[in-house]
N, C-alpha and C positions, 0 to 999 in steps of 0.2 A: 504493500500500500504506500509505504514511504517512497519507494523508488518510483512508482507511478506518478505520485504527486510532484516529485522533483523534476521528472521528465516533462510534465505538463507546464510547470513554471518555466523550465528552460526554454520550451517551445514558445511560450508567451513572450518571454523576455527577448528571445531571438527575433521573433516577429516584430516586436515593438522597436527593436534596434534597426531592423531593415526598413520599417515604415518611417522611422525618424530620419534615417539616412537618406531615404528617397525624398522626403519633404525638404530636408536641408539642401539636397542637391538641386532640386527644382527651384527652391527659393533663391539660392545663390545664382543659378543660371538666369533667373528672371532679373535679378539685380544687375548682372553683367550685361544682359541685353538692353536694360534701361540705360546703363552707363554708355553703351555704344550707340544710343539714340534710336533703338529699335521700337520703342513704344510711343514716340512722338507722332501726332496725327500726320498722316501722309496727304500731301496735296494731290489732287487729281490732275495729272499732267496732260490728260487728253484735252482739257480746255484750251491748251496753248498750241495744239496741233495745227500746223499750217502746211498747205501743199507746196511742193516745189514749184518755182515759177521761172519762166524765161524772162530774164531781166537785162536792162541796159542802164548802167549808171553813167550819166553824162555830166560834163563840166566838173568832174571830180579831181581833187588833188590826191595823187596816189603815191604810196611809198614805193620807191624804185626797187628793182630786183636786188640791188646791192645793199639795200637797207640804209643807205647813207644820206639820201636826199628825197625830196618830194617832187613829183612831176605834175605840172599843172595842166588843166584842160584835157583830162584824159577821159576816154570812154572805156568802160569795162562791161563786156557782154557775158552773160551767164546762161547756160542751157543745161537742164537736167543735173544740176548740182555741180557743174564744172565750168571753169572759166574758159571761154572759147575765143576771146579776143581782148586785147588791151592795146590802147594807143590813142593818138590824137586825130587819126584819120581812119576810123573804123566804120564799116557798114553795119547798121543796126537792123536785125531781122524784123520783119513786119509784125511778127507775133510777140515781140518782146515788150514787157511792161517797162516804160521809161521812168527812171527816178532821177530827178535833177539834183545833183550833189554839189551845186555851186556853193563855194565857201566852206565846204566840208572836206574831211581828210579820211581817205580809205586806207586801212591797214589790214594785214592778215589777222585772222582770229588768233587770240592769245593762247598760250599753252602754259599751264602750271605743271612743272615736272616732278612735283612731290606733294601728293595729297593723301589723306586718309578718309575715305567715304564711310568706313565702318558700316553701320546699318542705317544710314541717313540718306534716303533717296531724294529728299527735298533739296539736298545740296546740289544735285544735278541742275536744278533751276537757278540756284544762286550763281553757279559758274556761268551759265548762259547769260544771265542778266548783267554780269560783269564783263561781258565780251570775251569770255574764255570758252573756246570751242573744242579744246581737248585737255584732258588731265591724265596724269600718270599715277595710278593707284599703287601705293607702295606697301600695302598690307592686305593683299588681295585674297579672295576666297571665291567659292562657287557662286555666291550671290552677285558679286561684281562681274563675273563672267556672264551671268544671266543678263544683268543690266547692259553690258557691252553689246550683246546680241540684240536686245530690244532696241537700243539706240541705232544700231545698224539697220534695223527694220522700221525705223521711223519715229521711235519715242523721242520726245524733246529732251536733249541733254548733250553734254560735250562728248566727243568720242573718247573712249576709254582705252588706255594702255594699262594692262593689269599685271603687276608683278606678284609673286607669291608672298606669303607672310615670311617673317625672318627665319632663317636657319640658325638655330642655336644648339648648344651642346650641354646636356645635363643628364642626371640619372633618369632611369625609365619613369619612376614615380613623379619626380619633379617635372620631367618633360611632359607627362600627361597633364599635370596641373597647369603648367605654363601654356600648353596648347588650349586648354579649356578657358583659361582666364585671359590670356594675352594673345592667343592665336599663333604663338610661335610653333615652328616645326622642329622637333627634336631630332638631331642627327648625331648619334653617339656610337655608330659603328661604321666601319669601312663599307660594308654592304649597302647601308642606307645612303652614304655619301655618293657612292657610285650609281645609285638608282634614282636619286631625287631629280636629276636633270631631265632624264627621259620621261619620268612620271609627270613632271610639271609640264613638259612640252605636250604630252599626250592629253593632258587635262585642258590644254588651251591657253595656258599662261604665256605672257609675252616676255617674261624675264623671271629669274630666280633671285630673291633678295637674301643677302648675307647679313648676319647680325654681329654685334660687338662681342658677344659671349660664345662665339663659334670657335671650337677647338682648332688650333693651328694645324693639327694633323689633318683634320677633315676639310679645313679650308684649302689646304694644298691638294687634297684628293679631288675635291669638287672643281678646283681651278684646272687641274689636269684633265679631268673628264670633260670639261666644257669645251675643250678643243675639238672634241668629236661629236658634240651634240649642238644642234643649231638653236640654241637659246642662250642669251647673254646672262652673265652673273653680275649683279649690281648690288649696291647697298653700302653697309658699314665695312669698316676694316677691323678684323678681330683684334681685341686688345692683347691677345697672346702673341701677336705678331709685331712686325715693325714695318716701316714704309718700304723697306727692301723686299718684303714678301709681296706687297702690292705690285711693285715694279717687275718682280720676277714672274708673277702669276698671270692669269688671263682675265682678271676682273677689269671690266672696261668702263665702269662708272662708279663714282663715290657719292653717297647720298647727301653729304653735307660738306662744306668747307671745314666745318668743325672736326670732322674725322681726321683730317690732315694735321691739325694743330694738337689734337689729342695724342697722336703718335709722336709729335715733336715734344710734347710735354713729357712723355715717357722717356724719350732720349735725353731730355734735360735733367731728368731725375725727380720731376714733380715740383711745380712752382707753388708759391704761396703769396700772400699779400706782402710779405717781407722781401721777397726777391723777384717781384713782378717785373721790374725794369730789366733785370738780368735776363729773365725769360724772354721778354720782348726783343731784346738785342739778339738772343739766340735764334729766335724765329726769323728775325730780319736776315741773319747770317745764313740760315739753312733754306729759307724759302726760295731763293733763286735756283738752287739745285733741285728742290722738290718740283717747282714749276716746270723746269726744263725736262725732268723725267716724265711728268704728266704728258707733255707734248710728244716726247720721244715714243712713249708707249700708247699714245692715242687714247688717253683716259679722260673721260668727261667728269666734271664735278658740279653738283647741284648747290645752289647758293644757300638758301634758308637763313640768310643773314639777319633779316628783320626779327625772326623768332629769337635769335641769340641776343639781339639788342634788348628784347623785352625781359630777359631773365632777371636782370638786376632790378628792373622796375616791378616785376611781379613779386619779388622778394621784399621790396621796401616801399612800394606805393601801389599796391594791387588795386585798391578802390579807384584811384585816379585813372589807371590804364583801362579798367573795365568801363569807366564812364566815357572814354575816348573812342572805343571800338564800336563796331556795328553789332553789339551784343544781341539785340532783338532778333537778328536773323540767324544766329547760331542755334543749333539744335539744343533745346533745354535739357534733354537727357544727358547729353555730353557735358554741357556747362555746369549742370547742377550736381552731377555724380549721384552717388547714393551713400548712405551711412556705411554700408558694407564695402563699397569700392572707393572709399575716400583716398584721395591722392592718386587716383587712376588717371582718367582723362579729364577730371573735373577742373573747372576754371574759377568758380566763385567761392570766396571765403576759405573755410578750412579744408575744402576738398581740392583746392588748387595744389597741383603737384609740385610747383616751384616755390611756393610761399615759405617763409621762415616760420618755424614753430613759435608759439606765443612766448615760450620761456627762453627764446634764444638770448644769450647774454648780451646786454647792451654794450659792453666794452669791446665786443667783437663785431659790431655792426659796420663800422668804418672799414675794417679789414675785409669783411664780406663784400662790400661794394668795390673795393680795390680788386679783389680776386675776380669778380664777374665782369668788371669793366675791362680788365686785362684779357679775359677770355675772348671778348669781342674784338679788342684791339689786335690780338694775334691773328684772328681770322681776316681782319681788314688788311693786314700786312700781306697775308697770303693771297687775298683777292687781287691786290695791286700787282703782285709779282706774276700771277696767272695772266692778268691783262697784258703785262709787258711782254710775256712770252707767247701770247695768242693761244693760250690753253682753251680747251672747250669748256665753256660755262653754260649750264642750263639753269634758268631761273625757276626756283621752286620755293614753296612756303611751309611745308609740313602742316598743311591745313587740317584743322580740328585738334592739333596740339594747342594747349592754352597759349595765347589768346588769339589764335589765327582763324578768323572767321572765313569760311570757304568763299571764294570769289573775291571778296573785298581785300583779303590779305595779299593777293598778288600785286595790287596797286600800291600797297604799303611797302612791299618788298622792292618795288621799283624805286620808291623814294629813298629807301635806305641804301640801295645800290648806287643811286645817283650821288647821294651825299658821301659815299665811300670811294668815289673816284671813277665810277663806270660812266661812260658817255651814254647819252640818251639813245643814240643809234645802236650802241652795243647791247643795251638793255632790251631794246625791241628785237634785235636779231636773236638774242639768247632766250627769248620767249616766243619766237615764231619760227624763222627759217632754220636756225641751228638745231633745236630739238626735233623738228620735223625731219630734217635730213638725218639726224642721229637715229631716228626710228624708221628710216628708209621709207618715208611717206611723201607723196606729191602734194604737199600743202605747205603753209608757212610763207609762201611767196605769191604775189599777185602777178600771175603769169599764165599764158595760154597752156591748157592741159593740166592745170592744178585745181585742187578741190576749192569750191566756192564757200570757204569758211572765212568770213570777213567781218570787219567792224568799221562802221562809219562814225567818225568823231566830229564834234563841233570845233575842236581846237587842235593845233599842231603839236603832236607829242615829241617831235624832234627839238622844239623850242623849250618845252617844259614837260618833263615826263609825267607830271600830275595830270596832264591833259588826256591821258588814257582813260581818265574817269568821265570825260565829257562824251559819253556814249549816246549817239543819236539812234542808231539802228544796228542790229546784229543780223548777219546773213549766215545761217547755219545750214550747210549743205544745200544752198540755193533757196532756203526758206527765209522769208523776210520777217523779222521780229522788230517792230518799231518801238519807239520809246514808251508809248502807252502800254503796249503788250509787255514790255520788260518791267514796267512799274507794277503792272497787275501781277506778274510773277512774284515780285518781291513782296507785295502786299499779301499774297496768298500764303507764302512761307511764314511771314510774320504772324499772320492770323492763326495758322496751324500751330506755331510755337506758343502763342499766347494761350490757346486752348489746352495746351499740354503742360503748362508750367506748374511747378510746385513751390517755386521761390519767386517772390516779387522782386523784379529788377528795376522798378520805376525809380528807386532811390539810389541806384548805382551810377 
């Protein structure tokens, strides 16, 4: 009798544990999806659907193919989503809808080379409304591949280049947890390292992304394997390696200028607020060689410099910067985070991943500012050297990282790059023609035979890069979206966000 009772209680306890574990799992999973923006009200994108049109822009001032100058009194003819003629003496087809662009400036559609859509489909509309006709998703999954195909089939949104989630190395259990919570792909055996490229290509990904915590052994294995598989490896540089590993390997793109200076910091032995000037002198000394090696090995680097500039401000004046950005358009699930996922993707208050803890010692505040300002200065040194050597620079923002509002953040990145020594023409090239060519696509240039992804501006961006904000019309694969339509898109996203908020942002 006693044994039977014990067995019954054991079964009950076991069942209770299983039920509790299941409830806990689904609760955490719900919280994670909330943090990634998965439960924010979704805007019906069908309302913005437009047919392709045969178009002729007349009297336009057009960005030249070389990206260095504007050509006046140009006619641009578009048919079935392609540019079929450009010039000042072009015959206009009788069936073309004529748009007089007198006093306006036509540039290629913009490209943000580093974004994170996570589970936020409304972001697709934010990009289009900001003149961005293609984005490169750098933490991709099957959902993004699905969106990519839907956009190819007519859904309103920027064209998607989708890289995998980051390859990292950890134990099997930690790898499962990190994949669940952070979407990382755990590569902890040679067999996995040799298989991941082919698997990713077969799944339809455009690139494989490497992480900072990727074991150097597997980094080298993947780098070697990539020579035989037609899919690029891009992303971070493993912190177990050195810059020499990058230059010896087959990685053709680095996800941030930051990655280069992190490795220089390791070479230096680790800087602090006390030896910040010495570190900057070291970066100045080494950056010339690093930039020349990037050119020699044809390695592109994504900027994400504006995000880096915000680090110190998010630590010391978070409320001020939150009031400056276009916060109403950012997905509230992402910005608010959750109590369980605090300091994940969160932006606001205590969930902000970059903020200082409330008990941070006051006598260390100034040193913290020096440290993070030095962090940015080092990257600006590297940027200038890359420009001097004509290294390949792709403009990207790390959108949806705090406080990078999708779409809007690209224009802020332009301003930061301009203030850091990049010419306006270089900025435009690095966000149009250069990334398009890097992806081997016929876009990014206003030229016969190229895709009709264009932006009509009210002001000249070669004179002032902030003029990229003066968007009059977006032409997306030959579909015309005027200012009224773009404003309606923005209002729809804001309204959906407002309906989904748990935190009042009116006082921020």
